[in-house]
C-alpha positions in Angstrom: 106.0 138.8 174.7 108.2 135.7 174.2 105.9 134.5 171.4 106.0 137.9 169.7 109.8 138.1 169.9 110.1 134.7 168.4 107.7 135.4 165.6 109.5 138.7 164.8 112.9 136.8 164.8 111.4 134.2 162.4 110.1 137.0 160.1 113.4 138.9 160.1 115.6 135.9 159.3 116.8 136.3 155.7 119.6 135.3 153.4 121.9 132.3 153.5 121.0 129.8 156.3 117.8 131.6 157.1 115.6 128.5 156.6 117.6 126.5 159.2 117.4 129.5 161.5 113.7 129.8 161.1 113.3 126.0 161.8 115.4 126.2 165.0 113.3 129.2 166.2 110.1 127.4 165.5 111.3 124.3 167.3 112.4 126.3 170.3 109.1 128.1 170.5 107.0 124.8 170.2 109.1 123.1 172.9 107.9 125.8 175.4 104.3 125.5 174.4 101.5 123.3 175.8 99.7 121.0 173.3 96.9 123.5 172.9 99.3 126.4 172.4 101.3 124.4 170.0 98.2 123.7 168.0 97.5 127.4 167.5 101.1 128.2 166.8 101.2 125.7 164.0 98.0 127.2 162.6 99.7 130.6 162.6 102.8 129.2 160.9 100.9 127.5 158.0 98.3 130.3 157.6 95.3 128.4 158.8 94.4 130.9 161.6 91.0 132.5 160.9 90.3 134.5 164.0 87.8 137.0 162.4 89.9 139.9 163.6 90.7 142.7 161.1 92.3 146.1 161.6 89.1 148.1 161.8 88.0 145.9 164.7 91.3 146.3 166.4 91.1 150.1 166.1 87.7 149.9 167.7 89.1 147.7 170.5 91.9 150.2 171.2 89.4 153.1 171.1 87.2 151.3 173.7 90.1 150.2 175.9 91.6 153.7 176.3 88.5 155.8 175.8 89.9 157.6 172.8 87.8 158.5 169.8 88.0 155.9 167.1 88.6 158.5 164.4 91.8 159.6 166.2 93.0 156.0 166.6 92.3 155.3 162.9 94.2 158.4 161.8 97.2 157.5 164.0 97.1 154.0 162.7 97.2 155.2 159.1 100.2 157.4 159.8 102.2 154.9 161.9 101.2 151.8 159.9 101.0 149.6 163.0 97.9 149.5 165.3 100.0 147.7 167.9 102.4 150.7 168.2 99.4 153.0 168.4 97.9 150.9 171.2 101.2 151.1 173.2 101.4 154.9 172.7 97.8 155.3 173.8 98.3 153.3 176.9 101.6 154.8 178.0 101.4 158.4 176.8 97.6 159.0 176.5 95.3 160.6 174.0 97.3 163.8 173.5 100.3 161.9 172.2 98.3 160.7 169.2 97.7 164.3 168.0 101.5 164.7 167.6 102.0 161.6 165.5 103.4 162.5 162.1 105.2 160.8 159.2 108.8 159.6 159.9 111.1 159.1 156.9 112.1 155.4 156.7 108.9 154.3 158.5 106.6 153.1 155.7 103.1 154.4 155.4 100.0 152.3 154.4 99.1 152.8 150.8 95.9 154.4 149.4 94.1 151.8 147.4 91.8 151.9 144.4 88.5 150.2 143.4 87.7 148.6 140.1 85.6 150.6 137.5 83.7 149.0 134.7 85.2 151.4 132.2 86.2 155.0 131.5 82.5 156.1 131.4 81.9 154.6 134.9 85.0 156.5 136.2 83.9 159.8 134.7 80.4 159.5 136.1 81.8 158.6 139.6 84.1 161.6 139.6 81.5 164.1 138.4 82.1 164.3 134.7 85.9 165.0 134.7 88.8 163.2 136.2 92.6 162.7 136.0 93.5 159.6 134.0 97.0 158.1 134.5 98.6 155.1 132.8 98.3 152.0 134.9 101.7 150.4 134.6 102.2 146.6 134.8 104.8 146.8 137.5 105.4 146.8 141.2 104.2 149.7 143.3 106.8 151.1 145.6 107.0 153.7 148.4 110.2 155.7 148.3 111.7 157.4 151.4 114.6 159.9 151.0 116.5 161.7 153.7 119.5 163.6 152.5 121.7 161.2 150.5 120.0 158.2 151.9 117.1 156.5 150.2 115.1 153.3 150.9 112.5 151.5 148.9 109.5 149.7 150.3 107.2 147.2 148.5 103.4 147.3 148.3 103.5 145.2 151.5 105.8 147.7 153.1 108.7 145.3 153.0 112.2 146.9 152.7 113.5 145.9 149.2 116.2 148.5 149.0 119.0 146.0 148.6 117.3 144.3 145.7 116.9 147.6 143.7 120.2 149.5 143.9 119.8 151.3 140.6 116.4 152.6 141.7 118.0 153.9 144.9 120.7 155.6 142.9 118.1 157.3 140.6 116.3 158.6 143.6 119.4 159.9 145.2 120.5 161.7 142.1 117.2 163.2 141.1 114.8 163.9 143.9 115.3 167.5 144.9 113.6 167.5 148.3 115.9 167.1 151.3 113.4 164.6 152.9 110.4 163.1 151.1 108.0 160.1 150.9 107.0 159.4 147.3 105.1 156.7 145.5 105.9 155.2 142.1 105.9 152.1 140.0 108.9 150.0 139.0 108.6 148.1 135.7 110.9 145.7 134.0 111.9 146.6 130.4 113.7 145.1 127.4 116.6 146.6 125.6 114.3 149.0 123.8 112.7 150.2 127.0 109.4 148.4 126.3 107.7 146.8 129.4 108.1 143.1 129.8 105.8 140.8 131.7 105.4 141.3 135.5 106.7 137.9 136.5 110.2 138.9 135.4 110.1 142.0 137.6 109.3 139.8 140.7 112.6 138.0 140.2 114.4 141.3 141.0 112.3 142.0 144.1 113.3 138.6 145.5 116.9 138.8 144.6 119.4 139.4 147.4 122.6 138.0 145.8 124.3 138.6 142.5 122.3 141.9 142.1 124.6 143.3 139.4 124.1 140.3 137.2 120.3 140.4 137.7 120.3 144.2 137.0 122.0 143.6 133.6 119.5 140.8 132.7 116.4 142.5 134.0 116.7 146.3 133.6 114.2 148.4 135.6 112.6 151.8 135.1 111.0 154.0 137.7 107.9 156.2 137.2 106.6 158.4 140.0 102.9 159.2 140.6 102.4 160.7 144.1 104.1 162.4 147.0 102.9 162.2 150.6 105.6 164.1 152.5 108.0 166.8 151.4 110.6 168.8 153.4 109.0 168.2 156.8 105.4 168.7 155.6 102.6 166.2 155.2 100.8 166.5 151.9 98.1 163.9 152.3 95.4 166.5 153.0 96.2 168.5 149.9 94.4 167.7 146.6 95.7 165.1 144.1 96.5 167.9 141.5 98.4 169.9 144.1 100.4 166.8 145.1 101.1 166.1 141.4 102.5 169.6 140.9 104.8 169.3 144.0 105.9 165.9 142.7 106.8 167.3 139.3 108.8 170.1 141.0 110.9 167.6 143.0 111.2 164.6 140.6 114.3 165.9 138.7 114.6 163.7 135.5 112.5 160.9 136.8 109.4 160.5 134.6 106.0 160.8 136.1 103.3 158.4 134.9 101.5 159.7 131.8 98.5 161.7 132.9 95.6 163.6 131.2 92.6 165.4 132.7 89.7 164.4 130.6 85.9 165.1 130.6 84.9 163.2 127.4 84.3 159.5 127.1 85.8 159.3 123.5 89.0 161.1 124.6 89.3 158.8 127.6 88.8 155.7 125.4 91.6 156.9 123.2 93.9 157.4 126.2 93.1 153.9 127.3 94.0 152.5 123.9 97.3 154.5 124.0 98.1 152.9 127.4 97.4 149.4 126.1 99.3 150.0 122.9 102.3 151.1 125.0 102.3 147.7 126.8 100.7 148.9 130.0 97.7 147.4 132.0 95.2 150.2 131.5 94.3 153.4 133.3 93.9 154.8 136.8 91.3 157.5 137.3 92.0 159.9 140.2 89.5 162.5 141.4 91.4 165.8 141.0 90.4 167.3 144.4 90.9 164.1 146.4 93.2 163.8 149.4 95.6 160.9 150.0 93.9 158.5 152.5 96.5 155.9 153.7 95.2 152.3 154.1 91.8 152.8 152.6 90.2 151.5 149.3 87.7 154.0 148.0 86.3 155.6 144.9 88.6 158.6 144.8 91.0 156.3 142.9 89.6 153.8 140.3 91.4 151.3 138.1 90.4 150.5 134.6 91.8 147.4 132.9 91.3 145.9 129.5 90.5 142.3 130.3 91.8 139.8 127.8 89.5 137.6 125.9 87.8 135.1 128.3 88.7 131.4 128.0 86.4 128.4 128.4 88.4 126.0 130.5 87.7 122.6 132.1 88.0 121.8 135.8 90.2 118.7 136.3 90.7 118.8 140.0 89.7 120.8 143.1 90.9 121.4 146.7 89.0 122.0 149.8 89.1 125.6 151.1 89.9 127.0 154.5 87.9 128.7 157.2 84.2 128.7 156.4 85.0 127.0 153.1 86.8 124.0 154.7 84.0 121.6 153.7 83.7 122.9 150.1 85.7 122.1 147.0 86.4 125.8 146.3 89.9 126.0 144.7 89.7 124.8 141.1 92.4 123.5 138.7 91.8 124.8 135.2 92.9 123.1 132.1 92.8 123.5 128.3 92.7 120.5 125.8 95.7 119.8 123.6 94.2 119.2 120.1 97.2 117.0 119.1 97.1 114.6 122.1 93.7 115.0 123.6 95.3 115.7 127.0 94.0 118.3 129.3 96.9 120.6 130.3 96.8 122.8 133.5 97.0 126.5 132.9 96.2 127.7 136.5 94.1 127.6 139.6 91.5 129.9 141.1 89.2 130.2 144.1 87.5 133.4 142.9 84.3 134.1 141.0 81.6 131.7 142.3 78.9 132.5 144.9 78.6 130.4 148.1 75.5 128.7 146.6 77.4 127.9 143.4 80.4 126.5 145.3 78.1 124.2 147.3 76.5 122.9 144.1 79.9 122.7 142.4 81.2 120.6 145.4 78.4 118.2 144.9 79.0 117.8 141.2 82.7 117.4 141.5 82.4 114.7 144.2 80.2 112.8 141.8 83.0 113.1 139.1 85.8 112.2 141.5 88.3 109.5 140.5 91.0 110.0 143.1 91.6 111.8 146.4 95.0 113.1 147.4 94.8 114.7 150.9 92.9 118.0 150.3 92.8 117.6 146.5 90.2 115.7 144.5 90.9 114.7 140.9 87.8 114.6 138.7 86.7 113.5 135.3 87.1 116.5 133.0 83.5 117.4 132.4 82.6 120.8 133.9 83.4 123.9 131.7 83.8 127.4 133.1 84.4 130.7 131.6 87.5 132.3 133.0 88.7 135.9 132.9 92.3 136.9 133.7 94.8 139.7 133.3 97.7 138.1 131.5 99.1 134.8 130.4 102.6 134.3 131.9 105.4 131.9 131.1 105.5 129.3 133.8 107.8 126.3 134.4 105.2 125.1 137.0 102.9 123.6 134.3 103.6 121.2 131.5 102.3 123.6 128.9 104.8 126.3 130.0 102.1 128.9 130.6 99.9 130.1 133.5 97.0 132.5 133.8 97.6 135.5 136.1 94.7 136.6 138.4 92.3 134.0 137.0 88.6 134.3 138.1 85.6 132.2 137.0 83.0 134.5 135.4 80.3 131.9 134.8 79.7 128.2 134.5 79.2 127.1 130.9 76.5 124.4 131.3 75.9 124.3 127.6 79.5 123.4 126.7 81.1 120.0 126.6 84.9 119.6 127.4 85.5 119.1 123.6 84.1 122.5 123.0 86.3 124.3 125.5 89.3 126.3 124.5 92.4 124.5 123.4 96.0 124.9 124.6 96.8 126.0 121.1 94.4 128.9 121.6 95.9 129.8 125.0 99.4 129.8 123.3 98.1 132.0 120.5 96.8 134.6 123.1 100.1 134.4 125.0 102.1 135.2 121.8 99.8 138.1 120.9 100.7 139.8 124.1 104.2 140.4 122.7 102.8 142.5 119.9 102.6 145.3 122.5 105.0 144.1 125.3 108.7 143.4 125.1 110.2 140.0 125.8 112.6 138.8 128.5 115.8 137.6 126.9 115.3 134.0 128.0 111.8 133.8 126.4 
């Protein structure tokens, strides 16, 4: 209990002086620990703990411990959002108490998640020939809780971000008609004309806790709603997507809902996807019309369709050893593009995604043969291996010398036939970066 309280205090420390407070709490906790305990505490602090436990396994453990059907434990966990709280309730109050668990406004609920689809045709086939397509916005998903005149906003990770988004709170208070409700939406950053601007600028608002008014003026936000889980004391997660959408429309006031169309033809869906991209958005969501809302799960009731940008052929210039079962492999790769004018390879991002275990083992062997310097976990190599990389966006970034960085980069294949001189150039990367703004707005400082 002492460890739990200390970790909770560390997590809750925010604002001015929070770093020093966190350090003092860590120091106090470590001073009470044995050498072996300290070892594992440090692993937890730096994220190197790989226990193999996941929530499904914990739900099974709670089920076995208290002889309660796992399905009931899972449902309660989805509703409460904390398997630890469910375990305590199961132990103290017993099985019957779990049947009474319901949504509580201001206690965030786990989000329903989507799987990737290869395209609109794949989504239509998966959903039986007809589905509801929505614009997939390039923003931050939020869960909104309202009770009377009070409203709070929770991030995708269920963190309370209310203080950082006062204008969104005000919009909810003024518009949502239900007395109490839990809704879902997307917050996007926009320019002076209301066009979406890159996601990275939105994240500055979510992290802001001081000088909010100044930040709100520089980075205006817009809210779109797309679902409702709870309304006026009633859970809606068992009702169909189309029913929830209707209830949402009746309670949203003047808040816009994400653009939506029920479509059964591939050509019409392709045109809707083009409209979403032309409006500066990421792509489409496909939602099965009769599907319920299932908190905390990723399934095929919801599918996401993105238009991936033109792949880039980039050169690996360094790599880092991974963690867990990858600790002996060079599995985190630094990606670079050649500057035509200077011949220098300039970093544009890192990725640990895309290669199979067998490919990583072979890549580790090749990179070690090309190594010129080792710096702790990182190995700098001769720029020789070319890989094809897919990504969602090119962002402005002060982190790299070139001023740009790939977002959600993933290696799609190794280009054995290409030399580093044949890889894409930094000039090409910049050209793709600039093209994005033909459909997106720009942040004032860009």
